Backbone atoms as SQL, in Angstrom:
CREATE TABLE atoms (id INTEGER PRIMARY KEY, chain TEXT, resi INTEGER, resn TEXT, atom TEXT, x REAL, y REAL, z REAL);
INSERT INTO atoms VALUES
  (1, 'A', 1, 'MET', 'N', 5.695, 4.716, 7.586),
  (2, 'A', 1, 'MET', 'CA', 6.803, 5.183, 8.373),
  (3, 'A', 1, 'MET', 'C', 7.684, 4.021, 8.823),
  (4, 'A', 2, 'ARG', 'N', 7.051, 2.896, 9.095),
  (5, 'A', 2, 'ARG', 'CA', 7.839, 1.749, 9.539),
  (6, 'A', 2, 'ARG', 'C', 8.769, 1.252, 8.444),
  (7, 'A', 3, 'THR', 'N', 8.341, 1.394, 7.192),
  (8, 'A', 3, 'THR', 'CA', 9.221, 0.934, 6.109),
  (9, 'A', 3, 'THR', 'C', 10.507, 1.738, 6.092),
  (10, 'A', 4, 'VAL', 'N', 10.415, 3.014, 6.387),
  (11, 'A', 4, 'VAL', 'CA', 11.622, 3.842, 6.430),
  (12, 'A', 4, 'VAL', 'C', 12.520, 3.382, 7.570),
  (13, 'A', 5, 'LEU', 'N', 11.928, 3.072, 8.704),
  (14, 'A', 5, 'LEU', 'CA', 12.716, 2.605, 9.840),
  (15, 'A', 5, 'LEU', 'C', 13.339, 1.243, 9.561),
  (16, 'A', 6, 'VAL', 'N', 12.598, 0.375, 8.866),
  (17, 'A', 6, 'VAL', 'CA', 13.115, -0.955, 8.545),
  (18, 'A', 6, 'VAL', 'C', 14.255, -0.845, 7.545),
  (19, 'A', 7, 'LEU', 'N', 14.141, 0.088, 6.610),
  (20, 'A', 7, 'LEU', 'CA', 15.174, 0.218, 5.584),
  (21, 'A', 7, 'LEU', 'C', 16.532, 0.553, 6.178),
  (22, 'A', 8, 'GLY', 'N', 16.543, 1.457, 7.127),
  (23, 'A', 8, 'GLY', 'CA', 17.805, 1.811, 7.772),
  (24, 'A', 8, 'GLY', 'C', 18.879, 2.131, 6.748),
  (25, 'A', 9, 'GLY', 'N', 19.920, 1.335, 6.687),
  (26, 'A', 9, 'GLY', 'CA', 21.016, 1.574, 5.762),
  (27, 'A', 9, 'GLY', 'C', 21.119, 0.534, 4.668),
  (28, 'A', 10, 'TYR', 'N', 20.037, -0.189, 4.399),
  (29, 'A', 10, 'TYR', 'CA', 20.096, -1.258, 3.403),
  (30, 'A', 10, 'TYR', 'C', 20.529, -0.758, 2.028),
  (31, 'A', 11, 'GLY', 'N', 19.999, 0.350, 1.588),
  (32, 'A', 11, 'GLY', 'CA', 20.313, 0.851, 0.252),
  (33, 'A', 11, 'GLY', 'C', 21.763, 1.276, 0.095),
  (34, 'A', 12, 'PHE', 'N', 22.357, 1.724, 1.165),
  (35, 'A', 12, 'PHE', 'CA', 23.725, 2.227, 1.092),
  (36, 'A', 12, 'PHE', 'C', 24.762, 1.103, 1.092),
  (37, 'A', 13, 'PHE', 'N', 24.420, -0.001, 1.725),
  (38, 'A', 13, 'PHE', 'CA', 25.391, -1.078, 1.858),
  (39, 'A', 13, 'PHE', 'C', 25.225, -2.180, 0.828),
  (40, 'A', 14, 'GLY', 'N', 24.181, -2.117, 0.023),
  (41, 'A', 14, 'GLY', 'CA', 23.976, -3.099, -1.030),
  (42, 'A', 14, 'GLY', 'C', 23.498, -4.451, -0.536),
  (43, 'A', 15, 'THR', 'N', 22.964, -4.528, 0.661),
  (44, 'A', 15, 'THR', 'CA', 22.460, -5.794, 1.183),
  (45, 'A', 15, 'THR', 'C', 20.991, -5.974, 0.795),
  (46, 'A', 16, 'ALA', 'N', 20.524, -7.203, 0.898),
  (47, 'A', 16, 'ALA', 'CA', 19.136, -7.501, 0.559),
  (48, 'A', 16, 'ALA', 'C', 18.199, -6.883, 1.599),
  (49, 'A', 17, 'LEU', 'N', 17.010, -6.533, 1.140),
  (50, 'A', 17, 'LEU', 'CA', 16.034, -5.933, 2.040),
  (51, 'A', 17, 'LEU', 'C', 15.472, -6.984, 2.988),
  (52, 'A', 18, 'ASP', 'N', 15.129, -6.547, 4.160),
  (53, 'A', 18, 'ASP', 'CA', 14.575, -7.412, 5.190),
  (54, 'A', 18, 'ASP', 'C', 13.174, -7.888, 4.789),
  (55, 'A', 19, 'GLU', 'N', 12.778, -9.044, 5.271),
  (56, 'A', 19, 'GLU', 'CA', 11.443, -9.583, 4.977),
  (57, 'A', 19, 'GLU', 'C', 10.344, -8.692, 5.551),
  (58, 'A', 20, 'ARG', 'N', 10.636, -7.997, 6.651),
  (59, 'A', 20, 'ARG', 'CA', 9.641, -7.068, 7.215),
  (60, 'A', 20, 'ARG', 'C', 9.285, -5.984, 6.213),
  (61, 'A', 21, 'TYR', 'N', 10.271, -5.500, 5.464),
  (62, 'A', 21, 'TYR', 'CA', 10.001, -4.459, 4.467),
  (63, 'A', 21, 'TYR', 'C', 8.999, -4.964, 3.438),
  (64, 'A', 22, 'TRP', 'N', 9.216, -6.187, 2.934),
  (65, 'A', 22, 'TRP', 'CA', 8.320, -6.728, 1.913),
  (66, 'A', 22, 'TRP', 'C', 6.936, -6.995, 2.484),
  (67, 'A', 23, 'ALA', 'N', 6.850, -7.365, 3.749),
  (68, 'A', 23, 'ALA', 'CA', 5.544, -7.548, 4.384),
  (69, 'A', 23, 'ALA', 'C', 4.796, -6.213, 4.453),
  (70, 'A', 24, 'TYR', 'N', 5.507, -5.166, 4.854),
  (71, 'A', 24, 'TYR', 'CA', 4.880, -3.841, 4.888),
  (72, 'A', 24, 'TYR', 'C', 4.517, -3.362, 3.487),
  (73, 'A', 25, 'ALA', 'N', 5.346, -3.642, 2.501),
  (74, 'A', 25, 'ALA', 'CA', 5.059, -3.223, 1.126),
  (75, 'A', 25, 'ALA', 'C', 3.819, -3.931, 0.600),
  (76, 'A', 26, 'ARG', 'N', 3.686, -5.230, 0.885),
  (77, 'A', 26, 'ARG', 'CA', 2.491, -5.963, 0.462),
  (78, 'A', 26, 'ARG', 'C', 1.246, -5.415, 1.134),
  (79, 'A', 27, 'ALA', 'N', 1.328, -5.153, 2.439),
  (80, 'A', 27, 'ALA', 'CA', 0.180, -4.599, 3.161),
  (81, 'A', 27, 'ALA', 'C', -0.207, -3.239, 2.595),
  (82, 'A', 28, 'TRP', 'N', 0.787, -2.397, 2.324),
  (83, 'A', 28, 'TRP', 'CA', 0.533, -1.065, 1.770),
  (84, 'A', 28, 'TRP', 'C', -0.121, -1.167, 0.396),
  (85, 'A', 29, 'PHE', 'N', 0.349, -2.111, -0.423),
  (86, 'A', 29, 'PHE', 'CA', -0.216, -2.304, -1.758),
  (87, 'A', 29, 'PHE', 'C', -1.687, -2.717, -1.664),
  (88, 'A', 30, 'TRP', 'N', -1.988, -3.707, -0.826),
  (89, 'A', 30, 'TRP', 'CA', -3.368, -4.186, -0.738),
  (90, 'A', 30, 'TRP', 'C', -4.287, -3.170, -0.080),
  (91, 'A', 31, 'LEU', 'N', -3.795, -2.368, 0.826),
  (92, 'A', 31, 'LEU', 'CA', -4.606, -1.277, 1.357),
  (93, 'A', 31, 'LEU', 'C', -4.905, -0.248, 0.276),
  (94, 'A', 32, 'GLY', 'N', -3.937, -0.022, -0.606),
  (95, 'A', 32, 'GLY', 'CA', -4.162, 0.884, -1.732),
  (96, 'A', 32, 'GLY', 'C', -5.195, 0.341, -2.698),
  (97, 'A', 33, 'VAL', 'N', -5.163, -0.960, -2.953),
  (98, 'A', 33, 'VAL', 'CA', -6.168, -1.588, -3.820),
  (99, 'A', 33, 'VAL', 'C', -7.551, -1.433, -3.200),
  (100, 'A', 34, 'LEU', 'N', -7.632, -1.670, -1.903),
  (101, 'A', 34, 'LEU', 'CA', -8.912, -1.510, -1.205),
  (102, 'A', 34, 'LEU', 'C', -9.413, -0.069, -1.282),
  (103, 'A', 35, 'ALA', 'N', -8.528, 0.890, -1.076),
  (104, 'A', 35, 'ALA', 'CA', -8.918, 2.301, -1.134),
  (105, 'A', 35, 'ALA', 'C', -9.372, 2.688, -2.538),
  (106, 'A', 36, 'PHE', 'N', -8.641, 2.231, -3.567),
  (107, 'A', 36, 'PHE', 'CA', -9.023, 2.549, -4.934),
  (108, 'A', 36, 'PHE', 'C', -10.386, 1.957, -5.270),
  (109, 'A', 37, 'THR', 'N', -10.613, 0.711, -4.867),
  (110, 'A', 37, 'THR', 'CA', -11.904, 0.075, -5.117),
  (111, 'A', 37, 'THR', 'C', -13.022, 0.826, -4.405),
  (112, 'A', 38, 'SER', 'N', -12.767, 1.265, -3.200),
  (113, 'A', 38, 'SER', 'CA', -13.775, 2.014, -2.451),
  (114, 'A', 38, 'SER', 'C', -14.129, 3.321, -3.142),
  (115, 'A', 39, 'ILE', 'N', -13.134, 4.007, -3.675),
  (116, 'A', 39, 'ILE', 'CA', -13.393, 5.258, -4.391),
  (117, 'A', 39, 'ILE', 'C', -14.217, 5.008, -5.650),
  (118, 'A', 40, 'ILE', 'N', -13.913, 3.924, -6.356),
  (119, 'A', 40, 'ILE', 'CA', -14.683, 3.589, -7.559),
  (120, 'A', 40, 'ILE', 'C', -16.133, 3.281, -7.188),
  (121, 'A', 41, 'VAL', 'N', -16.351, 2.559, -6.095),
  (122, 'A', 41, 'VAL', 'CA', -17.715, 2.249, -5.657),
  (123, 'A', 41, 'VAL', 'C', -18.455, 3.521, -5.274),
  (124, 'A', 42, 'VAL', 'N', -17.820, 4.417, -4.544),
  (125, 'A', 42, 'VAL', 'CA', -18.463, 5.685, -4.172),
  (126, 'A', 42, 'VAL', 'C', -18.787, 6.501, -5.418),
  (127, 'A', 43, 'PHE', 'N', -17.871, 6.543, -6.366),
  (128, 'A', 43, 'PHE', 'CA', -18.119, 7.261, -7.615),
  (129, 'A', 43, 'PHE', 'C', -19.308, 6.652, -8.352),
  (130, 'A', 44, 'TRP', 'N', -19.361, 5.319, -8.408),
  (131, 'A', 44, 'TRP', 'CA', -20.475, 4.648, -9.082),
  (132, 'A', 44, 'TRP', 'C', -21.783, 4.972, -8.379),
  (133, 'A', 45, 'LEU', 'N', -21.778, 4.978, -7.046),
  (134, 'A', 45, 'LEU', 'CA', -22.991, 5.303, -6.305),
  (135, 'A', 45, 'LEU', 'C', -23.465, 6.735, -6.578),
  (136, 'A', 46, 'MET', 'N', -22.543, 7.648, -6.777),
  (137, 'A', 46, 'MET', 'CA', -22.922, 9.030, -7.077),
  (138, 'A', 46, 'MET', 'C', -23.493, 9.153, -8.484),
  (139, 'A', 47, 'ILE', 'N', -22.949, 8.390, -9.431),
  (140, 'A', 47, 'ILE', 'CA', -23.371, 8.505, -10.825),
  (141, 'A', 47, 'ILE', 'C', -24.633, 7.685, -11.105),
  (142, 'A', 48, 'ALA', 'N', -24.657, 6.422, -10.665),
  (143, 'A', 48, 'ALA', 'CA', -25.745, 5.528, -11.019),
  (144, 'A', 48, 'ALA', 'C', -26.998, 5.781, -10.196),
  (145, 'A', 49, 'LYS', 'N', -26.843, 6.215, -8.962),
  (146, 'A', 49, 'LYS', 'CA', -27.961, 6.458, -8.049),
  (147, 'A', 49, 'LYS', 'C', -28.931, 5.268, -8.040),
  (148, 'A', 50, 'PRO', 'N', -28.458, 4.117, -7.547),
  (149, 'A', 50, 'PRO', 'CA', -29.345, 2.939, -7.526),
  (150, 'A', 50, 'PRO', 'C', -30.533, 3.155, -6.603),
  (151, 'A', 51, 'PRO', 'N', -31.647, 2.491, -6.883),
  (152, 'A', 51, 'PRO', 'CA', -32.875, 2.703, -6.054),
  (153, 'A', 51, 'PRO', 'C', -32.716, 2.201, -4.641);
């Protein structure tokens, strides 16, 4: 939600995006990587059933 607030009118005026936007985008990306990895680990635990 903060990325939407940070964007404001950047797209309409053709100006460069604020550094805060890129910081939020990086954080969102790495949280997604963490979530995807967690899902793969849970899936592996369900399939492999380690002792």
